[in-house]
Every structure is written in C-alpha cells, then in structure tokens.
N, C-alpha and C positions, 0 to 999 in steps of 0.2 A: 792509856798506856799501850804501846805497841810493842808486841812480842815477836821476836826474831829468833832463828835457830842459833846455837852457838856457832862460833866461827870455824871450830874443828869438825864440824858435821857436814858431809857431802849429802844433800838430800836427793841427789839423782844415783846414788850407789844402789845397784840391783841386788847386791849381796846381803844387804841388811833387811830386805823385805821378807815378810812372812806370807805364805800361801793362805788365802782365806777361803779357797774352794774346798768342798768336801771331796774325797776321792770317788771315783766311779764304783757304783755298786754292782757287784756280780752275785747274783743269787741263783742258786740251783736246788730245785726241789725235786724229790722223787716220790712216785706213788706206784705201788705194786698191788695188785688185785689178783686173787685166785679163787676159782670156782672148784670145789672139791667133790662136786655131784658125780662126775665120771668115775671117781676112785672109790668113794664110799657108799654111794647110792642115796645120800641125802644132800638136800640143798644147803650147803654150808659154804658161806663165802667169807673169804679172809682179805683184809687190806691192810696195808702199811703205808704211812706217810713218813718221809723222812725229809725234815725241813733244814735248810741250809747245809746241804750235803758237804761242801767244801770247808764248812766250819770257820769261815772268815768272820773276823771281828772289825768289819769296816766301821769307819767313824761316820756317824749320821749328823751329829751336830757339834759345833765347837763354840767355846766362849767367846764373847764379843766385848765384853766391858774391860776398859783399861784396868790393869792391875794383874792379880795373879792367875785369872782364868782366860786371859786373852790368848786365843789360838789352842787352848787345851781341849782335848777331846771330852765331851760331857756325856754323850750317848753312843752307844755302838750296837751294831746288829746283834741279835740274839744268836747264841752259839747253836751247834749242832743239836737237833731234837728228833726224837724218834716216838712215834705214836702208832699203835696197832689197834684194829677192831675185828670183831668177827660177828657174824649174824647168821642166824638159821632161821629159814623161812618155814620150817615143819618137817615132818616125816612124810616120805612117800613110800608106797609099797609096790 
C-alpha cells in the first residue's frame, strides 16, 4: 500500500513546521564569600551561593513522540535557589 499526503497539503510550507531545537541556555550563578576576622577578631567565614540568578525556566527537553507530547516542554531549568553556609575555624586570642 502506497501512502501519499492529501492533495490539500503543501509539504514545502515553512509556516506549519515546528522548531525541534531547544533554546539557548543562559545560566548565571553568583557566589559571595566574606571573612569576618577583621571585624570580630575570630576566624568566621560566610558564603552564599545564588544559582540561576536570572530565574529563567529554559526548556531542557521536549516531547518527541507523535501525539499529545510532540514539541511540548517536558523538563525545565531549576528556578532561582539560594544557599548559605557559615564556618568557624576556632577562637583566636
């Protein structure tokens, strides 16, 4: 059985095509470190990490199976996250 496209379909029409590429990923992370020894006289260190500063939810994967998930965003970049740490190396006199 030979299958052909219906006669009313233009196979060369660029307006009915879907983009199958994922968008460019732009990731901006920020890390801040601070040594408090000059201010308090003890070796205390603070650090903070900010992941995905721009808060972009860029598409990472798209559905590829025929049917309902074709071209649909399946996974996205994690949203803005903030993590902090503090360490103390002991007291000095």
